C-alpha positions in Angstrom: 58.1 -67.8 9.0 57.9 -68.8 5.7 61.0 -67.2 4.8 62.5 -70.0 7.2 61.1 -72.8 4.7 62.4 -71.0 1.5 65.6 -73.0 1.7 64.2 -76.1 1.6 61.5 -75.2 -1.0 63.9 -74.2 -3.5 65.8 -77.2 -2.7 62.6 -79.4 -3.4 61.9 -77.3 -6.8 65.4 -77.9 -7.9 65.5 -81.6 -7.1 62.2 -82.2 -9.1 63.5 -80.3 -12.3 65.3 -81.1 -15.1 68.9 -80.5 -15.0 70.8 -78.6 -17.5 71.9 -74.7 -18.1 69.9 -72.4 -15.8 68.3 -70.4 -18.5 67.3 -74.0 -20.6 65.5 -75.2 -17.7 64.3 -71.9 -15.7 60.6 -72.1 -17.1 60.2 -75.3 -15.8 61.6 -74.6 -12.3 59.0 -72.0 -12.1 56.5 -74.0 -13.5 57.4 -76.7 -10.9 57.8 -74.2 -8.0 53.9 -73.1 -8.8 52.6 -76.5 -8.8 54.6 -77.8 -5.6 53.2 -74.3 -4.1 49.5 -75.1 -4.9 49.6 -78.7 -3.6 51.4 -77.9 -0.1 48.3 -74.9 0.4 45.7 -77.7 -0.6 47.5 -80.1 1.8 47.5 -77.3 4.4 43.8 -76.0 3.6 42.1 -79.3 3.2 42.1 -80.1 6.9 40.8 -77.2 7.7 37.6 -77.1 5.4 35.2 -77.7 8.4 36.3 -74.9 10.1 36.0 -72.2 7.1 32.3 -74.0 6.6 31.4 -72.7 10.2 33.0 -69.6 9.6 31.2 -68.7 6.5 27.9 -70.2 8.2 28.3 -67.8 10.7 29.2 -64.4 8.9 26.4 -65.4 6.2 23.6 -67.2 7.8 20.9 -69.0 5.8 18.0 -66.9 4.9 14.8 -68.5 4.9 12.3 -67.8 1.6 8.6 -66.9 2.2 6.5 -70.3 1.3 4.6 -70.0 -1.9 1.3 -70.9 -1.9 
């Protein structure tokens, strides 16, 4: 599934990266790809935060500590 979006992702990375000889801009392209990937994951997962909270609360229920007198 992700392989279908790879051409669009690489085109976006090239669009936001500086132009020049490939060896001169390669590090910037890698940094931009990493940044865009992280932003995409954040945008994807942020709306799913309530679901993750429910899953974690189900897997790790709150334990009540004994009351201190």
